[in-house]
C-alpha positions in Angstrom: -2.5 -12.3 19.0 -0.9 -13.4 15.7 -0.5 -10.8 13.0 -0.5 -11.7 9.3 0.6 -9.4 6.4 -1.3 -10.5 3.2 1.4 -8.9 1.0 4.9 -9.8 -0.2 5.8 -6.1 -0.5 9.2 -5.4 1.2 8.1 -1.8 1.8 5.0 -2.8 3.7 7.0 -5.3 5.7 9.5 -2.6 6.7 6.7 -0.3 7.8 5.1 -2.9 10.0 8.5 -3.6 11.5 8.9 0.1 12.4 5.7 -0.3 14.4 7.5 -3.0 16.4 5.0 -5.5 15.3 5.9 -9.2 15.1 4.1 -10.7 12.1 4.1 -13.5 9.5 4.0 -12.8 5.8 1.4 -14.8 3.9 1.0 -13.2 0.5 -2.4 -13.2 -1.3 -2.1 -14.9 -4.7 -5.4 -13.8 -6.2 -6.0 -12.3 -9.6 -6.8 -8.6 -9.1 -10.3 -8.0 -10.5 -12.2 -4.8 -9.6 -15.8 -3.9 -10.2 -15.5 -0.2 -9.5 -13.6 2.8 -11.0 -13.1 5.4 -8.2 -9.6 5.0 -6.9 -10.7 5.0 -3.2 -13.1 2.1 -4.0 -10.5 0.3 -6.1 -7.9 0.2 -3.3 -10.5 -0.8 -0.6 -11.9 -3.6 -2.8 -8.4 -5.0 -3.6 -7.3 -4.8 0.0 -10.4 -6.6 1.1 -9.9 -9.3 -1.5 -6.3 -9.9 -0.3 -7.2 -9.9 3.4 -10.2 -12.2 2.9 -8.3 -14.7 0.7 -5.6 -15.1 3.3 -8.3 -15.3 6.1 -9.9 -18.2 4.2 -6.5 -19.9 3.9 -6.0 -19.6 7.6 -9.4 -21.2 8.5 -8.9 -23.8 11.2 -6.3 -21.9 13.1 -7.3 -21.5 16.8 -5.2 -18.6 18.0 -6.7 -15.1 17.5 -5.3 -13.6 14.3 -5.4 -10.2 12.6 -4.8 -10.2 8.8 -3.7 -7.0 7.1 -4.5 -6.6 3.4 -3.4 -3.5 1.5 -3.3 -2.0 -2.0 -1.8 1.3 -3.3 -2.5 3.2 -6.5 -1.2 6.4 -8.0 -3.7 8.7 -9.7 -3.1 11.6 -12.0 -6.3 13.4 -13.0 -8.7 10.5 -13.7 -6.1 7.9 -14.6 -4.9 5.1 -12.3 -1.3 4.3 -12.8 -0.3 0.8 -11.9 3.2 -0.8 -12.0 4.9 -0.2 -15.3 5.4 -3.3 -17.5 8.5 -2.0 -19.2 10.9 0.9 -19.6 8.7 2.7 -22.1 5.7 2.6 -19.8 7.8 3.8 -16.9 9.1 6.7 -19.0 5.5 7.6 -19.9 4.3 7.5 -16.3 7.3 9.7 -15.1 6.6 12.1 -18.0 3.0 12.5 -16.8 3.9 12.9 -13.1 7.0 15.1 -13.4 6.2 18.7 -12.6 2.6 17.9 -11.6 0.5 17.0 -8.5 -1.0 13.6 -8.2 -2.7 11.5 -5.5 -1.7 8.3 -3.9 -4.4 6.1 -2.4 -3.8 3.1 -0.1 -6.7 0.9 0.9 -6.3 -1.3 4.0 -8.5 -4.1 5.3 -8.1 -5.6 8.7 -9.7 -9.0 9.4 -9.7 -10.0 13.0 -10.4 -13.7 13.4 -11.2 -14.8 16.9 -12.6 -18.1 18.2 -16.3 -17.5 17.6 -16.4 -14.5 15.3 -14.7 -12.3 12.7 -14.5 -8.5 12.6 -13.5 -6.4 9.6 -12.4 -2.9 9.1 -11.8 -1.4 5.7 -10.6 2.1 4.9 -8.3 4.2 2.7 -5.9 7.1 3.0 -5.2 9.7 0.4 -2.0 11.7 0.1 -1.1 14.4 -2.5 2.4 14.5 -4.0 4.0 17.1 -6.2 7.0 16.1 -8.2 9.7 18.5 -9.5 10.2 18.7 -13.3 12.5 16.0 -14.5 14.6 16.3 -17.6 14.7 13.5 -20.1 18.1 12.5 -18.9 16.9 12.4 -15.3 13.9 10.2 -16.2 16.2 7.8 -18.1 18.7 7.7 -15.2 15.9 6.9 -12.8 14.5 4.2 -15.0 18.1 2.8 -15.3 18.1 2.2 -11.5 15.3 -0.4 -12.0 13.4 1.1 -9.0 10.3 2.0 -11.0 9.3 -1.5 -12.1 7.6 -2.8 -8.9 6.0 0.5 -7.9 2.6 2.0 -8.7 3.1 5.1 -10.8 6.7 4.1 -11.7 8.4 5.7 -8.7 9.3 5.0 -5.1 9.3 8.0 -2.8 11.6 6.2 -0.4 14.3 5.5 -3.0 16.3 7.5 -5.4 13.2 9.3 -6.6 13.2 11.2 -3.3 15.3 13.9 -5.0 12.4 14.7 -7.3 9.7 15.0 -4.7 8.8 18.7 -4.2 5.9 18.5 -1.7 3.8 16.0 0.1 0.5 16.7 1.7 -0.6 13.9 4.0 0.9 10.7 5.3 4.4 9.9 3.8 4.1 6.3 4.9 0.9 6.1 2.8 2.9 6.9 -0.3 5.4 4.2 0.7 2.5 1.7 0.9 1.0 1.5 4.3 -0.5 4.3 6.5 0.8 2.9 9.8 -0.5 5.7 12.1 -4.1 5.1 10.8 -3.6 1.3 11.1 -2.6 1.7 14.7 -5.7 3.8 15.4 -7.9 1.1 13.7 -6.2 -1.5 15.9 -7.3 0.5 19.0 -10.9 0.8 17.7 -10.9 -3.0 17.4 -9.6 -3.4 21.0 -6.1 -4.3 20.0 -3.3 -2.5 21.9 0.1 -3.7 20.5 2.0 -1.6 23.1 0.1 -2.8 26.2 2.3 -4.3 28.9 1.8 -8.1 29.3 
């Protein structure tokens, strides 16, 4: 079975490597357009679009393949916080999140392509995170690290921002960008055992 990650995210790549999974990276290149507003639905819709785009690109391949699409958003109250476009937006996001609880949603779509049929599984995981209060100097310091700019919500729990994470309720890996334990369980439901002896 060939595994395909439909994402260029280095964090998702690292998480799949921790599973011991051998895979190919084929990033989806679509323009992200959603037709829904609930964060759970947004991440599932975007993960499905990514996985299905890559599945279509791979048409004609004969070996069984499993394509993994994913998307993560940070939500404070009713607002979805994407990746900040500049320092000012990163500062605003950190100002909102510091000292408060927020949720992180990751949607995952698995597309299993076999010779005569295709199976799909789509789900999301939710994790609650509470950040410590951050002073203005701490926010400016963190923005100066450049870490916030490719991260939803303007922070990366696995990087220097770890010192500001007070509590986490749920799957840590989900906040990083991929709920690998849930993915493994979904593999098993689809009849895929990556640890089975040859």
